[in-house]
N, C-alpha and C positions, 0 to 999 in steps of 0.2 A: 330688164327692170330699170325704170328711169330714175328712181330715187337713189341718191348717194347715201351711204351709211354714215350716221352720226353715232351709232352705238359701238361699232368696232373701233376703238380709239387708238389702236396701235397697229401699224401696217406690217404684215408679214412680208418675207422676201420670197414669196411663192414663185416657183419656176426658176430660181437661180441656184444651181448646184452648190451644195456645201454651205451656203449662207444660212439657210434655215431648214436643211433637209431633215434635221432631227428635232425640231421644235414643234425679220428684215424688219470771230477770230478762230482759225483752225487750230485743232489740238496738235501739239508737237509729238514727235515720236518718243519722247521721254516722259509721257504722262504716268502718273501713279495710279494705283487702284482707287476707286471712288470711295468717298467718305461713307457711303451707305454700306460698304462692305464691313465696316467696323474697324478699319485699320487706318493708320496715319500715313504720312509720306514715307515711301520706302527708298532706300538708297538706290541710285541708278545702277543698272547691271554693268558688269565689267565690259570694257571694249575689246578685250581679248576674246578669241574664239571660244575658249574654255577656261573657266576659273572656278574650281571646285570650292574655293573658300567663300564664294558669294552665293547667297540663296538663289538669286535670279539666274545665275549662270548655268550653262549646260554641264551635265555630270561628266566625271572622268571614271574610267574603269577601275573597279576596286579589286578585281582578281585577274589572273592571267587568262590567256585565250587558248590554252593547250588542252582543253578537254577532248577526250576521245569519243568517237561515235559509239553509240550503244550497239552491241553485236546483235545482228539479225532483226533489228527493229525497223530499219529503213528510215529512221528519224535523223534529223541533223544532230550533231554532237551537242551535248549539254553545254550551256554557256556561250554558244555561238549566237550571232545575231539571228540567224535563220531559226534556231531552236527557240529563242526568246519570243520571236514573232509568232512562231507556231503555237507556243504555249498561250500567248495572248488570244489567238484565234480560238483555241479550244475553250478558254475561259468565257469568251463571248458567246459561244455556241451552247454552253452548258445550260440546260433548262432550269428555270426558277422553281423553287419548291411549290407544290400544290397547296396553297394556303390562302385564306382570306385575311390573314393577319398582316395588315399593311406595315406595321412596325417591323415584323420579321422580314418581309420582302425588302423594305428599305435597308435593313441591316445586311442582308445578303448582297444587295446591289452595291452598297457602300464597300463591303469587304472585297468584292470582285474588282471594283474600280481601284481600290488601294493596291491590290495585287498587280493590276495592269500598270499602274504608275511605277511600281518597283521594276517590273519586267521591262517596260519601255525605257525607263531611265537607264537600265543596264545596257539595253540595245543601243541607245544613243551614245553611251560612253564608248562602245566598241566600234562605232561607225563614223563619228562626227569628223574625224580627221583623215578619212580614207576616201579618196575620190571614187574608187570603184565600188564603194558601199553606199553611194548617195541614195539609191533606191530604198535600201533597207533603212537608212537614216530617216528618210522622209516618212516611211511607213511607221517607224517607231515614234516620230514626232506626232504624227496624226493620232496614234493610239494614246500617247501621253496626254495630249491636249483634250481629246474627247473625254478621257477618264477624269482629268482635272475639272473639266466643265461640269460634269455630273456631280462631283464632290463639292464644287463651289456652289452649285445651285441648291445643294442640301445644307448650305450655310457653313461649310468648313472654311474658316477664315484663312488658314494657312494656304489652302488651295486657291482661294481668291487672289491672294498676294502673288503666289507662284504663277497663276494663270496669266497675270499681267506681266510679271517680271520676266518669265521665260519667253513670252512672245517678244518682248523687247530684246532679250539676248539673241534670239534667233534672227531678228532683223539686223542687229549689229554684226552678227556673224556673216550674213550674206543677204543684203536687202533685196536681191533679185531671186532668191531661192524659193522653191515651192514650199519648203518647210516654213519659212517666214510668212508666206502668204496664208497658208493653212492656219498657222497659229494666230495670226491677226483676225482671220475670219471667226475663229472660235471665241476670241476676246469680244468681238462684236456681238456674236450670238449670246454671250453671257449678258451683255447690256440689254440686248433686245428682249431676251426672255424675261428679265426682271422688269423691263418697261411694260411688257404685256401683262405681267402679274401685278405690278404695284403702282403703275403710273397715276391712277386716280388719287391715291393717298400720298405717293412719293414722286412728285414730278421730277426730282433730281435724276431719276433713272432715264427719263426722256432726254434730259440734258446730257447725261452720260452716253446715251445712244447716239445723239447728234455729234458729240465730240469724237466718239470712236469711228463714226462714219466718215467724218472729215479727216481724221488721222489716217484711216485706211486709204482714202482717196489720195491724200498727199504722199503717203509712203509708197503706194503701188499704182502709179498712174497708168502703167501698162495693163492693169486689170480694169480697163474702162467699162466693160459691160457690167461687171460685178459692182464696181465703184458707183456707177450711176444708179443701179438698182438699189443699192444701200443708201445712198444720199437721198434718193426719192422717198424710200420708205421712212427714213428718219425724219425728213422734212414733212412728209404727210402726217406722221404720228404727232409731231410737235404742233403742226397746224391745227389738228383736230382738238388738241388740248389747250389751244390758245397761246402757245409759246411761239408767237409770230416771229420774234427776232431769231430764235434758233432755227425755225423753218426757213427763213430768208437766208441765213448763213449757209444752210445745206444746199438749197436750190441755187444760190449764187455761185457756189463752187462748181456746180454742174455746168453753168453757162460759161464760166471762166476757163475751166480746165477740160471739159468734155463736150464742147460744142459740136464736134464732129463725130461723136460716139455713134456706134451702130445701134445702141439701145433706143428703142422707140420713145421711152419716157423722157429722154433728153430733149426731144423735140417739143414736148409738152411744157417743159419747165419755164421758158420765157413767158408764156401766157399766165402761168400760176404766179410767177413773180410780179407780173403786171397787176394782178388782182391784189396780192398781199401788200403791195406798195401804193395802192390807190388812195387811202386816206390822206387828205391834204392835196390831192391832185384833181384836175378836171376830169369829169366822166365823159367818155365817148360812148354814145348810145343812140342808135337809130334803127328803125326797122319797120316793116309793113304791119299795119293793123288789119284785123279782119274787116272786110268791107271795102278795102281799097285805099284807105287813108295811110299816110306815112307819119310815123312818130319820130320826133327829134327832141332830144333833151334840151336843145337850145330854145325851143318854143316854150319852155316852162321857167325861164328866168324870172326872178322876182318873187318866187315862193319856194317853200321847201317841197321836196319830192321824195316819195318812197318808191323804190324800184323793187318789185316783188318777182323773184324767179320761182316758178312753181310748175306743177303738173297735177292734173286731176286725180291721178292715182297715188299721190303722195299724201298719206294720212295726216302728217303734221301740218299741212297747209291750213287745216281747220283751227289749229292753235292760234294762228295769226289773225284770222278773219275778225273776231270780236274786237281786237285791239285796233285794227285798221279802221273799222267802222267807228269806234269811239273817237279816234283821232280826227276822222273826217267830220264827225258831228260837232266835236269841240272846237275845231279851228276853222272849218268852212272851206269851200272851194277856192276862195280868194287867197288863202294862206297855205294850203296844202293840196298837192296833186299826188296821184298814185298811178304808176305805170306798171303793167304786168308784162313779164317776159315768159311766155308759156312754152314749155318743153314737151307738150303732148305730141304723140304721133298721130292720133286720130282727131280730126277737127270736130267730129260729132261729140266726142267725149268732152272737149273744151266747151262747146256750145251748151251742152247739157249742164255742166258744172256752173257756168256763168249764170244761166237762167235759174237753176235750182238755188243758188246762193245769193242771187241778186247783186252780182258784182257790177259796179257802175264805172269801172276804169278801163281805159284802152288796153288791149292785149297785143303785144308784138307776136305775130304768128305767121309763118311762111306758108304760102301755097305750094311751094316746091317741097315734096316729101323728103328730099335729100338734105334739106336745111332745117329739119325738125329734130326733136329730142336733143341729144348732146351735140348734134351737128349744127344747132342754132348758132349763127355767126357771133352773136353777143356772148353766148356761153363759151364758145371756143376762144374768142379773143381774150377773155379773162380767165381762162383755165378753170371754169366752174366745175366743182366736183360734188357738191351737195346741195340738194333742194329740200324744202323751201329755204330760200335765203332772201333777206330783206336788207336793202342798202338805203342809207339816208343821205340825201344830197341837199346842199344848202341853196340859198337863193341865187348864188353866183355860179351854180353848176359844179361846185367842188364837193368831192366825196367827204362826208363826215364820218361814216362808219359803214363797213361791209358785214357787220355782224350784229344787227339789231335783233334782240330777242323779243318774244311776245310780251314778256313782263316789262321790258324797258321801252317798248315802242312809243306809247303815249307820252311818258316823261321826256324821252329823247327828242321827239318831234316838237313838243311844247317848248323845250329849252332852245331848240334851234330857231323856232318862230319868234321867241322872245328876243333873241340876239338880233334877228333881222329887223325887228320893230324898233329897236333902240336907235 
């Protein structure tokens, strides 16, 4: 399908393990939980490995470790990390009640997650300072953060604060540890899930997602594949919602820090940045027209130009056609030109659409099938991801906008022509 989606406004981290397997200026490692969570600035977590006096710090054991194994059960002794983790596993496996009452189901899930928090906290307390218990410690942290995430998503403010603060404590304990990485991923998933849910009415969640993506990348540069995937998803989500500066900040970090990443998306980012930073810059545009002619943007100097990226199978292209015709009729060919960059695969589909809709502007279209669709050189050069897209170019060949809407097309072109005429 050639059309990019403009309806899915927040990008998931599909295919990246643990980033979204359950649902994808740099921020510093000491950020607080977002204002949207309903809490203010929180005190920074203790720099000590464990400090039971601080909310954000890792727990310390509250009881001794001398529990005896239960006779004839084959289970680990009560109170041991192994038994605590076993009990967590059993809680997770327990079937939910057979009911359609969503309030009851939410109550059961909340109760289980609260129990998991208690068990995991105790397991962490018994393993955090024992090198030979690192595996159990990591598993306990994973369970703790997953349970906190679910409670935080249900609006439990104390768990929102702890989700952020305990991730910070784990980073300070050992910034290279798997526990710190997993906790940071959960914190990002919290921001991402809320961005998916609330971005339309609360853009601050997109900003929070972008900040957490940049914080993750800055704190864990060794996690290059995950970091690039995360920065790309955050940048793409911000871009789709018009938060261009946030998107540029995320994409720019990819080019600065992960230029040699094995993640394929890293290779696409420079082109995307080139497009996002186009306004105010000269446009580079050239390509073959159907019939053998060659189109160059330089040949259109002295008048405003609309560049229309489209394909015949993209329904929303029809939203633009009335506005384009109106602008052409109002301003005339001496003041306005239109250039199409067609991303169809089938030339017959292009010809049929042009004839059916009476398009009178040149269409850049390649005879080589390998340079069609998203492989069109212009689309690739500018990292184009969504069509239809209409760009406005001034009489000097400088890009005015890469996001002209059908509603604003005629006024935008008229304003540009008026400036040129003065």
